[in-house]
C-alpha positions, -999 to 999 in steps of 0.1 A, spaced: 246 765 384 267 748 357 246 717 360 214 736 355 228 754 325 240 721 310 206 705 315 189 735 299 212 733 269 207 696 265 169 700 266 171 729 241 192 708 217 168 678 220 138 701 213 157 715 183 164 681 170 127 671 173 117 703 156 142 696 128 128 661 123 92 674 123 100 701 97 119 676 75 89 653 75 65 681 66 88 691 37 90 656 24 52 652 25 47 685 8 73 676 -18 55 643 -25 22 661 -29 36 687 -52 53 660 -73 19 641 -77 2 674 -86 28 683 -112 27 648 -127 -10 649 -130 -9 684 -146 18 672 -170 -5 643 -181 -35 667 -181 -53 642 -157 -56 615 -185 -60 582 -167 -61 547 -180 -89 530 -161 -90 496 -178 -73 481 -209 -75 446 -224 -56 429 -252 -85 406 -263 -74 370 -270 -38 378 -261 -13 385 -233 -1 416 -215 13 443 -237 26 478 -231 21 500 -262 43 529 -274 24 554 -252 31 533 -220 -5 520 -218 -6 485 -203 -31 462 -220 -38 433 -196 -42 397 -207 -77 388 -217 -96 376 -186 -127 364 -205 -136 327 -209 -166 332 -232 -161 327 -270 -128 320 -287 -94 336 -283 -76 336 -317 -42 346 -329 -50 340 -366 -37 375 -374 -2 363 -369 -1 349 -404 -2 384 -419 31 400 -428 22 435 -415 -7 454 -399 -12 487 -415 -14 521 -397 3 510 -365 40 507 -353 55 473 -355 57 470 -317 19 475 -313 8 452 -341 2 425 -315 -29 444 -303 -44 438 -337 -32 403 -344 -50 386 -315 -88 388 -310 -118 373 -292 -149 363 -311 -181 344 -303 -209 327 -322 -234 348 -302 -234 381 -283 -206 385 -257 -190 413 -237 -169 427 -209 -176 445 -176 -158 479 -174 -151 495 -140 -156 532 -135 -139 557 -112 -165 582 -102 -180 611 -121 -162 627 -150 -155 625 -188 -147 591 -202 -134 578 -236 -136 542 -248 -111 532 -274 -121 501 -294 -95 484 -317 -104 462 -347 -86 445 -376 -100 422 -403 -76 393 -405 -97 367 -423 -122 380 -449 -112 395 -482 -144 414 -491 -171 435 -474 -204 423 -460 -189 392 -446 -186 403 -409 -210 430 -397 -220 436 -361 -230 463 -335 -214 474 -303 -236 484 -273 -226 502 -241 -243 497 -207 -270 475 -224 -287 505 -239 -265 527 -260 -256 515 -295 -222 531 -298 -212 514 -331 -238 504 -357 -233 478 -385 -195 478 -382 -179 463 -413 -142 464 -407 -132 455 -443 -155 481 -457 -139 507 -435 -102 500 -440 -97 467 -459 -79 436 -447 -49 436 -424 -53 473 -414 -60 487 -380 -93 505 -374 -102 522 -341 -135 535 -328 -136 564 -303 -166 566 -280 -170 596 -256 -194 597 -227 -198 613 -192 -207 599 -158 -226 620 -133 -245 610 -101 -249 574 -111 -260 582 -147 -242 575 -180 -247 602 -206 -240 593 -242 -251 619 -268 -288 626 -259 -292 592 -241 -291 585 -204 -288 552 -186 -284 540 -150 -251 527 -136 -251 498 -112 -222 490 -88 -200 515 -106 -197 491 -135 -209 493 -171 -213 466 -197 -195 466 -231 -212 441 -256 -205 430 -291 -239 420 -307 -243 390 -330 -257 400 -364 -267 382 -396 -231 383 -410 -206 361 -392 -195 366 -356 -188 397 -335 -152 403 -324 -128 427 -307 -90 429 -309 -83 453 -279 -99 481 -260 -90 508 -234 -111 530 -211 -98 565 -203 -109 592 -179 -100 629 -178 -88 650 -207 -101 625 -232 -91 647 -262 -56 635 -256 -62 598 -261 -40 581 -287 -54 581 -323 -44 562 -354 -29 582 -383 -50 590 -414 -55 563 -440 -32 563 -471 -48 574 -503 -36 543 -522 -65 523 -510 -71 492 -489 -49 463 -483 -62 432 -502 -53 396 -503 -34 402 -536 -13 428 -518 -4 404 -490 4 377 -516 27 402 -533 46 409 -501 50 371 -496 65 368 -531 89 396 -522 102 377 -492 107 345 -513 128 365 -538 101 367 -565 93 404 -566 60 414 -581 76 447 -590 101 428 -611 73 410 -629 55 442 -636 85 459 -650 95 429 -671 60 426 -686 60 463 -693 93 460 -710 80 431 -732 50 452 -742 73 481 -752 95 457 -772 65 444 -791 53 479 -800 88 488 -813 88 456 -835 55 466 -851 68 501 -858 99 487 -875 78 464 -897 55 493 -907 84 516 -915 110 494 -933 117 521 -959 124 548 -933 159 540 -922 164 571 -901 131 564 -881 141 528 -877 174 538 -862 157 562 -838 133 535 -827 161 510 -821 180 536 -801 149 543 -780 144 506 -775 180 503 -762 174 531 -738 143 515 -725 161 482 -721 189 499 -702 164 517 -680 144 486 -671 175 465 -666 187 490 -641 154 490 -623 150 452 -623 185 450 -608 175 467 -576 177 447 -544 143 432 -536 149 434 -499 154 472 -502 121 474 -520 103 454 -493 118 475 -465 108 507 -483 72 494 -487 70 484 -451 83 517 -439 59 536 -461 30 515 -449 37 523 -412 43 560 -416 9 569 -430 3 600 -411 18 625 -386 32 612 -353 7 615 -325 20 633 -294 26 610 -264 -2 618 -239 20 605 -211 51 626 -218 62 650 -190 90 675 -186 118 665 -162 124 702 -153 88 705 -141 89 674 -121 121 683 -103 108 718 -93 91 706 -60 124 689 -50 144 720 -56 120 741 -36 120 717 -7 158 717 -5 159 755 -7 136 757 23 154 730 43 189 744 41 182 778 58 161 761 85 190 737 93 214 765 95 192 784 120 187 753 141 224 747 144 229 782 158 206 774 187 
């Protein structure tokens, strides 16, 4: 009798252990699924399908987007943009995306993979690093061999030299068809073609690009342009002089001071008989000298740092589309633990 009871108890415990392992496995799988669902919801289903740093190497930007090294062999990979001191409108860590480029003496392009039906956004990154005036480099961009998504792009005319310029292209894919505005084209092998068309003015080029799918309104965007105007070659030369210790601001202030001194001299010659006016002019001149001497005495490196900081913060900070809340992500884990503990307590009582 005792042997039968012991055997029954052993079988019951073994069954309880198996049930415990099974329930624990189910909870872990459910927790993993919930975690993935919460993570997707936190990102609003924005996916990076394909991203390339044209003419350059791998780079992960401030949003966590990995731009892969350029796989293309057609045309020329160039890092000519590295000679520029700064690239406007972008953080310093992401300037590399605008310093390297790929160009070609004829039309060239990339094959972009798709991931089923849905909303897509194509982010094209450009920066003029060579020409100093408009109408020197003008070209078109065509998607899927049919849709002219960018027409007569003149980067310098848009933003000037050494300044980032992005183009945002939105389209949808449904049942093997690409829909762009009022145009429709066929998709073959779930791949579309991105082409940069050779025009009459120099060579087409691209600095970097990224293809997104999902909530495309959340793609990263450049801040607004500054109201001061474009970066020109003179402005870049000015920054180079600042680094060498020959501040252009100092030259401007010194010249202004000299002009004011000449004006005061003429006033003194025209009003020799007016002693009181003469004294006032001299006093004013001394105040001006003191003011400009103080301004010229500022540290040139501080001026350069201030200019650099102002150039890069030209607009409001864009929210990180890949940010997520830790409390939301941990919720499935807490729920799983809460369900597991009472079950373990009940099984131990058997």
